[in-house]
Structure formats: C-alpha cells, structure tokens
C-alpha positions in Angstrom: 49.9 184.6 136.7 51.5 187.9 138.2 55.0 186.8 137.5 54.2 186.4 133.8 52.6 189.7 133.6 55.7 191.1 135.1 58.2 189.2 132.9 58.1 191.5 129.8 58.8 194.3 132.1 61.7 192.7 133.6 63.2 191.9 130.2 62.7 195.4 129.1 64.2 197.0 132.2 67.4 194.9 131.9 67.7 195.7 128.2 67.1 199.3 128.6 69.7 199.6 131.3 72.3 197.7 129.5 71.9 199.8 126.4 72.4 203.2 128.0 76.0 203.2 127.4 77.7 206.4 126.3 78.4 206.7 122.4 82.1 206.6 123.0 83.8 203.8 120.9 87.0 202.1 121.9 88.8 200.1 119.1 91.1 197.4 120.4 93.3 197.7 117.3 94.2 201.4 118.3 95.8 199.7 121.4 97.9 197.3 119.5 95.4 194.3 118.8 96.5 192.3 115.8 93.4 190.0 115.5 95.4 187.5 113.7 94.3 184.4 115.8 97.7 183.6 117.2 99.3 186.7 118.7 97.5 187.3 122.2 95.7 190.5 122.2 94.9 190.5 125.8 96.7 193.7 126.9 95.1 195.6 123.9 91.6 194.4 124.7 91.8 195.1 128.4 93.2 198.6 127.6 90.3 199.3 125.3 87.9 198.2 128.0 89.6 200.3 130.7 89.9 203.3 128.4 86.3 203.4 127.8 85.3 202.6 131.5 87.6 205.6 132.3 85.5 207.9 130.2 82.2 206.9 132.0 81.8 203.9 129.7 81.2 203.1 126.0 81.3 200.5 123.3 84.5 198.2 122.8 84.1 197.1 119.3 85.7 194.0 117.7 85.4 194.2 113.9 86.4 191.3 111.7 89.2 189.2 112.7 90.3 186.4 115.4 91.3 188.2 118.8 93.2 185.6 120.9 93.1 186.5 124.6 93.6 185.3 128.1 91.0 186.4 130.6 89.4 189.9 130.4 87.4 191.9 133.1 84.3 193.9 131.9 83.7 197.1 133.9 80.5 199.1 134.6 78.9 200.7 131.6 80.8 198.8 129.0 79.3 197.3 125.9 81.5 194.6 124.2 80.3 194.3 120.6 81.4 191.7 118.4 80.6 192.4 114.7 79.8 189.6 112.2 83.1 188.0 111.3 84.6 188.8 114.6 85.7 186.0 117.0 87.0 186.3 120.5 89.3 183.2 121.1 90.1 181.8 124.5 93.7 181.2 125.0 94.5 177.3 125.3 97.6 178.1 127.7 96.3 177.0 131.2 98.8 179.3 132.8 96.6 182.2 131.5 93.9 181.2 133.9 94.8 181.6 137.4 93.0 179.6 140.1 90.4 181.7 141.9 91.0 182.0 145.7 89.0 179.5 147.8 87.5 177.9 144.5 88.2 174.8 142.6 88.0 176.8 139.2 90.1 179.2 137.2 89.4 182.8 136.1 86.6 182.9 133.4 87.5 184.2 129.9 85.1 187.1 130.5 84.0 188.2 133.8 82.3 191.0 135.7 82.4 191.5 139.5 80.2 194.0 141.1 79.5 195.9 137.9 76.5 197.6 136.5 75.2 198.2 133.1 77.1 195.5 131.1 76.5 194.2 127.7 77.8 191.6 125.3 76.1 191.9 122.0 76.6 191.5 118.1 76.6 189.0 115.4 80.0 187.5 116.2 81.5 184.5 118.2 83.2 183.7 121.5 85.0 180.5 121.1 86.6 179.1 124.3 88.7 176.6 122.5 87.9 174.1 125.4 89.2 171.0 123.8 92.3 170.6 125.9 90.2 171.0 129.1 87.8 168.4 128.0 90.5 165.8 127.4 91.8 166.2 130.8 88.3 166.1 132.4 87.4 162.8 130.6 90.6 161.2 131.6 90.0 162.3 135.3 86.5 160.9 135.1 87.8 157.6 133.6 90.3 157.4 136.3 88.0 158.3 139.0 90.3 160.9 140.3 89.5 164.6 141.5 88.9 167.0 138.9 91.3 169.8 138.1 89.9 173.4 138.0 88.7 174.6 134.7 87.5 178.0 133.7 83.9 179.1 132.8 83.5 181.0 129.6 81.4 184.1 131.0 80.5 184.9 134.6 78.4 187.8 135.6 78.8 188.0 139.4 77.1 190.5 141.6 76.2 192.5 138.3 73.2 194.7 137.7 71.5 195.4 134.3 72.9 192.9 131.9 72.2 192.3 128.2 73.7 189.4 126.2 72.3 189.4 122.8 72.8 188.1 119.3 76.1 186.3 119.9 77.4 182.7 119.4 79.1 181.2 122.4 81.0 177.9 121.6 83.5 175.4 122.8 83.5 176.4 126.6 86.1 174.8 128.8 83.2 174.2 131.3 80.0 176.3 132.2 79.3 178.5 129.2 77.3 181.5 130.8 76.8 182.0 134.5 74.7 184.6 136.0 75.6 184.5 139.7 74.2 186.8 142.6 73.2 189.0 139.7 69.9 191.2 139.1 68.0 192.2 135.9 69.6 190.2 133.1 68.4 189.8 129.6 69.7 186.9 127.5 68.3 186.7 124.0 68.9 185.7 120.5 72.0 183.8 121.1 73.4 180.4 120.3 75.5 178.1 122.6 77.3 175.3 120.9 79.3 172.8 122.7 79.9 169.1 121.6 77.5 166.5 123.3 80.5 164.8 124.9 82.0 168.0 126.3 82.0 167.4 130.0 80.2 169.8 132.3 79.4 172.4 129.7 76.2 173.9 130.9 74.6 176.4 128.7 73.1 179.0 130.7 73.2 179.0 134.7 71.2 181.5 136.6 72.6 181.1 140.1 71.1 183.0 143.1 70.0 185.7 140.6 66.7 187.4 140.2 64.7 189.2 137.4 66.3 187.1 134.6 64.6 186.6 131.1 66.1 184.1 128.6 64.4 184.1 125.3 65.0 182.9 121.6 68.0 181.0 122.4 69.3 177.8 121.0 71.5 175.5 123.1 73.3 172.4 122.0 75.6 171.2 124.8 77.2 168.4 127.0 75.3 169.0 130.2 72.4 170.9 131.4 71.1 173.3 128.5 69.9 175.6 131.3 70.3 175.0 135.0 68.6 177.3 137.7 70.6 177.0 141.0 71.0 178.6 144.5 74.2 177.0 145.7 75.4 174.3 148.2 75.1 175.0 151.9 78.0 177.0 153.5 78.7 177.1 157.1 77.7 180.3 158.5 76.7 181.7 155.2 73.0 181.8 154.1 72.5 181.1 150.4 70.5 183.5 148.2 67.3 182.3 146.5 67.0 182.3 142.7 63.6 184.1 141.8 61.7 185.6 138.9 63.2 183.6 136.2 61.4 183.6 132.7 62.5 181.1 130.0 60.7 181.2 126.7 60.6 180.7 122.9 63.7 178.7 122.7 65.1 175.3 121.3 67.1 173.0 123.6 69.0 170.2 121.6 71.7 167.6 123.0 72.2 168.4 126.6 70.7 167.1 129.9 67.6 169.4 129.5 66.2 172.2 131.5 67.0 171.9 135.0 66.4 173.5 138.5 69.1 172.2 140.8 70.6 170.2 142.1 72.2 172.9 144.2 69.1 174.6 145.7 70.3 175.5 149.4 69.0 179.0 148.8 65.6 177.9 147.2 64.1 178.7 143.8 61.0 180.7 143.5 58.7 182.1 140.7 59.9 180.5 137.3 57.9 180.6 134.1 59.1 178.3 131.2 56.9 178.6 128.1 57.2 177.7 124.3 60.3 175.6 124.5 61.1 172.7 122.2 63.5 169.9 123.3 65.1 167.6 120.7 67.5 164.7 121.7 68.0 166.0 125.2 68.6 163.4 127.9 66.0 164.8 130.0 63.2 167.4 129.5 61.6 169.1 132.6 63.9 168.4 135.4 63.9 169.4 139.0 66.5 167.8 141.2 67.5 168.1 144.9 68.5 166.1 147.9 68.3 166.3 151.7 71.8 167.7 151.9 71.2 170.6 149.5 67.6 171.7 149.5 65.3 174.5 150.4 61.8 175.8 149.2 61.4 175.3 145.3 57.9 176.9 144.6 55.7 178.4 142.0 57.3 176.7 139.0 55.1 177.1 135.8 55.6 175.1 132.6 53.4 175.9 129.5 53.6 174.8 125.8 56.4 172.3 125.9 57.1 169.9 123.0 59.6 167.2 123.2 60.9 164.7 120.7 63.3 161.8 121.5 63.9 163.2 125.0 65.3 160.5 127.3 63.1 161.2 130.4 60.3 163.7 129.6 59.6 164.8 133.2 62.1 164.1 136.0 61.1 165.7 139.4 62.8 164.3 142.3 64.0 165.0 145.9 66.4 162.2 145.6 69.5 163.4 143.7 72.5 161.2 144.0 75.3 162.9 142.1 75.8 161.0 138.9 73.3 158.4 139.5 70.1 158.5 137.4 67.1 160.1 139.3 64.9 157.1 138.7 67.1 154.6 140.6 65.2 155.3 144.1 65.7 153.7 147.4 63.4 150.9 147.9 62.1 151.4 151.6 63.2 154.9 152.6 61.8 156.1 156.0 60.9 159.7 156.8 63.8 161.6 158.5 63.7 164.7 160.5 63.1 167.8 158.4 66.1 170.1 158.7 67.2 173.5 157.2 68.2 171.7 153.8 65.2 169.4 153.5 63.9 170.0 149.9 60.2 171.4 149.9 58.7 171.3 146.4 55.4 173.2 146.2 53.1 174.5 143.5 54.3 173.2 140.2 52.3 173.3 137.1 52.8 171.7 133.7 50.3 172.7 130.9 50.2 171.7 127.3 53.0 169.2 127.0 53.5 166.9 124.3 56.4 164.4 124.4 57.0 161.6 121.6 59.7 159.1 121.4 60.8 159.3 125.1 62.6 156.3 126.8 60.8 157.2 130.0 57.7 159.1 130.8 59.6 160.0 134.2 59.3 160.5 137.8 57.3 162.6 140.3 59.1 161.7 143.6 59.0 163.7 146.9 60.5 162.6 150.2 58.5 160.8 152.7 58.9 163.6 155.2 58.5 166.2 152.5 56.1 165.1 149.8 55.6 167.2 146.7 52.6 169.4 147.2 50.3 171.3 144.7 51.5 169.4 141.5 49.2 170.1 138.5 49.5 168.2 135.1 47.0 169.6 132.5 46.8 168.5 128.9 49.9 166.3 129.1 50.6 163.7 126.5 53.6 161.5 126.6 54.5 158.6 124.5 57.4 156.6 126.1 58.9 153.3 126.3 58.2 153.0 130.1 55.6 154.8 132.3 55.3 157.6 134.9 56.5 156.8 138.5 54.7 158.8 141.3 55.8 158.6 144.9 55.3 160.8 148.0 53.5 163.4 145.9 50.0 165.1 145.7 49.4 165.4 142.2 46.1 166.8 140.2 45.7 165.7 136.7 43.5 166.9 134.1 43.9 165.3 130.5 46.9 163.2 131.5 47.9 160.6 128.8 50.7 158.3 129.1 51.3 155.8 126.4 53.9 153.2 127.0 55.4 150.1 125.4 56.1 148.1 128.4 54.7 148.1 131.9 52.2 150.3 133.5 51.6 153.8 132.1 51.4 155.3 135.7 53.1 153.3 138.7 51.9 154.7 142.0 54.2 154.0 144.8 54.0 155.0 148.5 52.4 158.2 149.7 50.5 159.1 146.4 47.4 161.3 146.1 46.4 161.4 142.5 43.1 163.2 141.6 41.5 163.8 138.3 43.3 161.8 135.6 
C-alpha cells in the first residue's frame, strides 16, 4: 500500500524538522524558577521560552524538580526538554485558565498556535492535576446539566513539524494531546496515564491534521485512547479532512478504544493501524459517524491487531447517537436524502485480528442511503459473548471466525452483501 510505504518518510520528516533547533539552552531557573511544586513558575518558564525564541530558537530544559505553572505558549523552533526527575505541574487554580473566545473550553496548559518546528521531549512528566476538573464534570453529568469549560493538557494548533517523544503525560483535565489542523507530527515512545473514570480524557486526538505518525505509545485513560476527527459542521466554514495517519506498535489499556469520529464533517482518509495491542478497553476498532456530522471516510487499513477482554471488538457504525451505545440501532430506518454531511464509509480492511474474551463481536452498520462499501475482513478471529451484526454493508470475508456464547455468530440484517466467509 502506497501510504504504508510513505509512512516512515512522514515520521522521519517530522522528527528531523522538529530536531533542528539551535543549540542555545535556556534554563528557567536562570529566570527565577523555584521548581518546588508550590510556587508558580509560570513567568519564569514563559520568559525562558520567549528568550530562546528571540535568539532564533533553542532548548528550554527542565532539570529535576516540580515546576508548577499556569498555561504556557510554545514558540517556533522551541524544544521543551524535561529531564528524568522533572515534572511540569498544571495549576489547579481555575482562574489561571481563561476561557477561549467563541469556544466552550479553557486555554490548554501547553499550546502552540501557528508555530513551526516544536518539540516536547525527554524522560520527565507533565501532570495536569486534573482531579478538581473531573469532580465538577462528574457532578454535571450526574445532574444532567451543561458542562463547564475545561482545559486540554497540550494543543498543537496550525503547527508544522512537531516532535513529542519520551515523556509521560498524566492526569489531564480533559483531552490530553490534541493535534489540530497541524502538519507533519511524530508522537513516539510516550505514556499517557489518566484514571479510567476520568471523564473525556482522550489520549491522542489528531483533528483535521495530516502526515501524523504515532508509534510505541502506551495509553491508559478514561475516554478514547486515540480519536481521529475532522470536526463538526460549521455554517459557512468548510471543515478540513484528517489524512495520512499512521498508528503502530502500541498498547492501549483502559479507554474507549481506537476511534475514528464521531466528528467527521471534513472526512478522514488514508489511515494505517498496525501492530496494536488492546487490553481492557471498552471498544477496539471503532469508526463512528452520523447523518449530521459525516463525510467521506475512506482507505482505512488495520493489520496485526490483538485484543483481550475488549467490550466490543469491532464497532463500525454510521449511527452515532451521542452517549448511546452504537449497537442500539433503529429498528426500521428508511433511506433519507443524501446531504453534505451524510457519512460515506469506503474501502476498509481488517487483516490478522484476534480478539478473546470480548462481550460483543461488534457491528458493521451503514445507512440505508449510504451503505458501507469495500469492507474486507481477512484472517479475523473473535471469541465473544454475542455475535457480529451486519447491516447495510458490502463485506468480503476471507477466514472470518466468530465464536459466541449466545445467539448467532453472524447476524445479517437488511441490505447485506456478504461474500467469501
């Protein structure tokens, strides 16, 4: 596959660009940082970043210590390096995180906007100290009241040539690492650790970005481990597609799985996922959209996937209803007129997948007006409590084995073309 052949080049390009910082080193302690975990070092840290940027770029190095901070802005040609034993602590003072204009969220702890050549590297830790935010979010959810804005941990927005490597990201108030409308990003050898009950703490979200390589990561979190998105429809503003995404050689633990969607108004194209281990996630492979937020999702290739104790092994559905489980489908849905945001699922392949101990084998469900086309399952073995539901989908199976404890192993509903098998 051409994309897979290009993927190593994409990653090398991002890594090389993000490593070409000048050798100048800026030490936040020289600007007054205490690194004692209770004195805010925000001004010292930002001064070090700005001083390096003013000299054409360089490394802002955090040696051992606990650097408490409010939000920071990363500039072009800046390499933020956290040595082993260094921790960047997010302030728990909500007043430190201003609400962003026209958005229902607060300024991220670390952000870049329109920058180029940005790196966050090292063996240290970035801890968002998100516990107070989670308490409020859970209370709002229980009371069914609108959610108050929360900050993300890291956002790279309209940024080129990104390298994020080696670090541990933990206890994010909300989404952990967001790559939004960015290009040429390498994320490798990192850990993301959020409690399983921490709400909306997605691990890595490439949103309307292109040329992204994610490899050798471990993600244990409270929402999607990885979610590839391209936004919700905005009046008069076309959404950008998310394209050329490679995810490989990684382990996903607690979380909602590896998702595409549900916000796919700009479309998602050319995704390769290979050598991934899922353990105790709510879902495994998950592609989700709906009539009010879709576009073309095409050329999605999964290879060499292992799942143990995953809730739903494969969940591919053009019916996503907010927080309702994807497998609760309308009984007699009629075809509707195809519009600009009708999801169109094309050319998906799943090769060499083994799932054991799943609750559900899953679903492959299109819309009556927009069936899934070009779906291939090859050497797929699933052991689950219940079987695989297929509806409004054209599926080619070669070596598909579904073993269940109750019901039919494969339940074919309306509009199914299943060949091979």
